[in-house]
N, C-alpha and C positions, 0 to 999 in steps of 0.2 A: 698235267696242267696243275700249276700251283694255285691253291685256294687263296682267296682274298684275305689280307691281313684284317685284324680287328679294327685297325685305324681306317682302312679302306671301307669296311662295312659301316663305319660311323660317318663316312662321307668324304674322306680325304684319301684318294688313291694316288699315290705318287707315281705309279707306273703310267697313269694317263696324263700326268702333269709334266713328267720329265721331257717328252718331246718338245713341248712348248718352250721349256726353259732352254733346251739346246738351240732352238731356232733363234731365241733372243740373244744367247751368248755368242752365236755365230755372226749375228748382225752387229752386235756390240764390238766385236774384235775388229771389224772393218771400219770402225769410227775412231779408233784410238788416236790417229794423227791429226784429226780434223781441227783440234784446238791449237796445234803447234804455231799456226800463223799469228796467234795472239800470245805466243811465248808461254803457253800453258802445256804441260807434258803429263801424260797418264803413265802411271807405273803399270806395265803390262804383266808383271809378275802376280798381281792381285786382281783377278777378274772372276768374281762370283757375286752371289747376292748379298754378301756380308758388307760390302762397301767398296768404293772406288778411292784410289789413292792418286793424288795429282800434286803438281808443284808449278809455281810461277818462276821462270827463269829470266824474265826481263829486268830491266834496270829502272823502270818507272816507279815512282811512288803510286801505289794503287789501292783500290778498295774492292771488296767482294760484295756481291748482292745475291740473295736467294729468293726464289719465288716458288711457292707450292700452289699447284692449280689442278682441279679436276675437270674432266671433259663434260660432265653433265649427262644428258640423256641422248645424245646424238647417235651413239652406237646402238641404241634400241631400234632406231629406224634401219640401221644397216642389218640388224639381225632379222627384222620384218622382211626386208627386201630379199635377203638371202633365202628365207623360208618360202617367199611367195612370188617373187618376181619372175622366176624361171629363167634367169640369165646365166645362172652358174657362178655369178660373181659373189664374193663375200663382202665387198665394199670396205674391207678392213685396211687396205693400204692407205686410203684417204683418211680413215679413222686414226691411224698412227700419226699421220701428219697433224690432224686436228688436236689430238691429245697433247702432243708436245708443244704445239704452238700456242695453246692456251697459257702456258707458263712463259714461254719465250716471248710473246708479244707484250706480256706484262713486264717482264724484267727489263726489257730495252727502254721502257719509259723512264728509267733512272739514268739512262746513258751507259748501261752496262751491256757488254757483249757476252753472249752465252758461250760457256766452254764445257760444261758437264750437264748431262741430264740423267736422272735416275727415275725409273718408271715403277708404278704398281698397277697390275691387272688382277683385280679381285673378283672372282667368279663365285656363284652360289653352289657350284658342283664341279667335281673333277672332270666330268665328261666334257664340259665346254673346251677344255685345253686340248682334248684329243684330236680335234679337227686340225690336221696338219696344213691344210690349204689355207685356212683362216689364219692359223698361227704364223705361217710364212708371209702372208700378206701383211699382217700387222708388223712383223719384223721388218719387212721391206719399206713400210711407211715410216718407221722409226729411223731406218737407215737414211732414207731420202731426206728427211727433214734435218737429221744431224749433219749431213754433208752440206745442206743449204745454209744452215745456221752457223756452222763451224764449231759443233760441239761433239763431245763423246759420250757414248752410252756404256759406262763401265760396270754398272750394277743395276739390279732391279728386284722386284718381288712379285710373285704370282701365287697368292693363297687361294684356296678353296674355302669359302666361308658359308657353309651350308645353313648355319643358323642366322646369318646376317643379310645375305644378298639374295634377293628373289625378284626375278623379272615380272613385270606386269603382263598377263596374257593379252593377246595370243602368242607373244614371244616366249619361247621355251626357256632360254637362258640368255642373259646379257651381263657382262662384267661391268664393274665400276673401274674406270680408268682415271688415273691421276699420276702426277709426277712433280719432281722438283728440278728446277734449273739453277745451277750455280753460274754466275756471270762475273766478269771482271771489268772494273772501271780503270782503265790505264791509258793516260795518266789520271790520277785522281780528280784533276780539275775538270774532267768531262762529266762529273756528276751533275745530273739534272734533277732538281728538287721541286720545281714549280713555284718557288717562292718569288721568282722574278716576274711572274705573271702580273700584268697591269692593264688598266684601261688604255685603249689605243692599240693593243696587240692585234695582230691579224690571226684569224683562225683559218688554217689550211687543212682541207680534207683530203685524204688519200683513199682512193676507191677500193672497195672490198671485192672479193671474188664471188660473194653471195652472202648467205646467212651467217657464214662462219660457224660458231657453235653456241649462239645465244638466241633466246626465244624458242628453243626447240620444243619445250613442253607444250607451248601454245600451238605450234605446228602439229604436234602429235594429237592433240585433243581435237583439233578441227579436221584433221585428215581422217580420223576414225569415224567421223560423222558423214563422210562422203561415200557414195555408193562403190566407187572403185578405190577408195582409200588412197594409199600412196602410189597406186598405178594410175591416178588421175592425170590426164595430159594437160600440160600447160601450153601457153601460147607459142612458146619457142620449140615445141615438140618433145621436150623432156617430160618424163613423169615427175610427179611431185616428189617421189622418193629420190630420184636421181638428182634433181635440182637441190634438194636439201643436203645431199651428200657431197656436193662439190667441196673440196677441201679448203680449209682456211688459208688465207694468204699470209705468207711471212713478210714482216716489214723490217727484218734485220738489215738487209742490204741498204735500204733507204736511210735508216737511222745511222748506220756506220758511215755512209757517204756524208751525211750532214756533220757528224762528229769530226770526220777526217778533214773537212773543209773549214772547221772552227766556226760554224754558224752559231750565232748568238741565239741558242734555243732557250725560250722562257718556260715552256712546258711541253710535255709529250703525253698523249692520251690514247690508249687503245679503245676503239669503238666497240666495247663489249656489252656487259650487262647494263640494263636501263636504257639502251638504244640512244637515240639522238638526245634524250634528256640528259645523258651522262656528260655532255659537254660542260654542264655546270657543275663539274666534279669538285672545284675548289670551295672550301667552306667559307671563304671570305665573300662579302657582298660584291656582286658584279653581274651584269647583264650580258648575255652572249647573243648578239643579234646575228642571225643567219639570214643573209640576203640572196644567196644563190645556192644551187645544188646540182648534183650530177644526175645520171640516169638511175632510176629505181629498179633494182633487180626483179625479174619476172615472178619469183616466188613471193616477194613481198606485195607486189601489185595483186597477185592472186589471193593472198590472204585478205586484202582489203575487199576484194571483189566478193568474197564469200561471207562477208559480214563483220570482220574485225574492224573496229572503228579506226579512223586515221590517227586519233590520239593514242589508241592502244598500240597501233603499229609503230608510231614514233617512239613509244616508251618501251617497246619490247625488241625491235629490230634495229640493226645498224643503218637500214634504209639506203645502203649503197656506199657507206663510208666506213672503212675499217680501221682507220687511225687518223689522229689529229696532231698537227704541229702548230704550236703557237709561238710566234716570233714578232719582233718589232716590224713595223711597216718597211723599214730599210732593208730588211732581209728577205722580203717576199719573192722578188724576182730571182734571187739566187737559189732559194729553196725550190721553187718551181723548176728551174733549170737543172739542179742537181738531181732532183727526183726523177725527172724525165730521163736523164742520162742513166739513172740506175734501173730504169724499166718500170716505173710507176706512173700512174695518172694522178696528178695533184691539181686541186682547185682551190682558189681562195674563196671560201664560202661565208665568211663573216668577220666580225670584229668584236673585241671585248670593250664594253662601255661601263661607266660608272652607273650604280643603280642597284635594284633589288636582284638577288640571286635567282636567275631564271634563264631560260632559253626562249627567245623570240624567233619562231621559225616563220619568217616572212613568206616564204614560197607558198605556204598553206594558211597563212594568217592565224597561227596557233601559238599560244603561250604554253610552254612546258615548264612545270616546277622542277626543282632539282631532284635527283635520285632519292627515293625513299619518301617522297611527299605526294 
């Protein structure tokens, strides 16, 4: 038996990391043709962590858009469940979907379609990478979301950062997940800047699959105060952990359908950080009056039932809406029809008005200041 190298003894054992890298490379090779439908082609001769090479072969005048995003703390819950739930599940296929969609759902807000994804999985120890089941589940999640979004995974990074990444107990180890999406706007006229937003515009909400990946720190804090923690049963029969780990929904197909139909989109907004308050994202003075809403997911109802104030819920969680499309009133019916055809549930939830920058959430008679206030 070979003795461990000095580097391995210092905390970076490549013999334990290599199987993880191989799982990611194997998944990445299956994604290489996914961007072809957008006239983007990956050079298959260069497939390793040093970088992905690709080119646009279309004839449209085009723009490129990049978004870098991290997952946050959601996979800490996956680790807790893997250690304690007794199901044998790693929950990391859904985590792979979540990690990629954090960047994907942001980049499409510019009217850009994703074509390349590069990931980073940074753990605090080499041992985390040695679990082949978890590695294969994560790779499967990346493959799934790449296929759905139409993007390739040609490169990535998986460092062991002993001196930087340390999970909060009782979880033994949990990596930091992040990634960059490169997306194309073709033709360039499809660029959505948000500058067309104006009073009178309709606010259309697109339902979420659940919490997605925002407000997770609050969920962790409250869950650890419960006797059964993440194994607490919710009204729908799921445990708190299972409900929180429902994967994020992709909105690529919806936005692509609207762009293909030349809808006059004034603004697009992912319902991520700052919850419902984020609707007042634009820095210009405007009041966003919300007069209707959809069903609130069980997890969010539960959080309110255990003492999180309604205001904090509305400022922390998407409250059931994962994306917003803001368009002139003349486009509302067309957007609703196109969204339904693409497989989404859309609701006209409000209108943009002249006035102070704020969200008036009429269903609960609450006024929300803009994000950060």
